[in-house]
C-alpha positions in Angstrom: 90.1 62.7 143.9 89.2 66.3 144.7 91.7 68.5 146.4 91.5 68.9 150.2 90.5 72.1 152.0 94.0 73.6 151.5 93.9 72.8 147.8 96.4 69.9 148.2 96.7 66.2 147.5 99.5 64.0 148.9 101.2 61.3 146.9 103.7 58.4 147.5 106.9 58.7 145.6 109.7 56.1 145.5 111.3 56.4 142.1 113.6 59.4 141.9 112.5 60.4 145.4 115.5 62.6 146.1 115.3 64.4 142.8 113.8 67.9 142.8 113.5 68.3 139.0 110.3 68.2 136.9 108.4 66.2 135.9 107.5 64.6 139.2 107.0 60.9 139.2 104.4 59.6 141.6 103.8 56.0 142.7 100.3 56.2 144.2 97.0 57.9 143.8 96.3 61.1 145.6 95.3 61.4 149.2 93.5 64.3 150.8 95.4 63.8 154.1 99.0 63.0 154.7 98.2 60.0 157.0 96.7 58.2 154.0 99.8 58.7 151.9 102.0 57.6 154.8 99.9 54.4 155.3 100.2 53.6 151.6 104.0 54.1 151.6 104.5 52.0 154.7 102.4 49.2 153.2 104.8 49.0 150.1 108.2 48.6 151.9 109.9 46.0 154.0 111.3 47.6 157.1 110.8 51.2 158.3 110.6 54.6 156.7 112.2 57.5 158.4 109.8 60.4 158.0 110.8 64.1 158.1 108.6 67.1 158.4 105.3 65.2 159.1 
């Protein structure tokens, strides 16, 4: 997947989601927009996700 216009890709992360250390562990492919990553994350859980800074 090529980077978006800002040079970014968005990923879903569940494992070690609160950890800020490297290496980063991702649980999805990359998305050029955040809405695609949010949709992917919400499809993988039972219940709701509380989003911050979206």
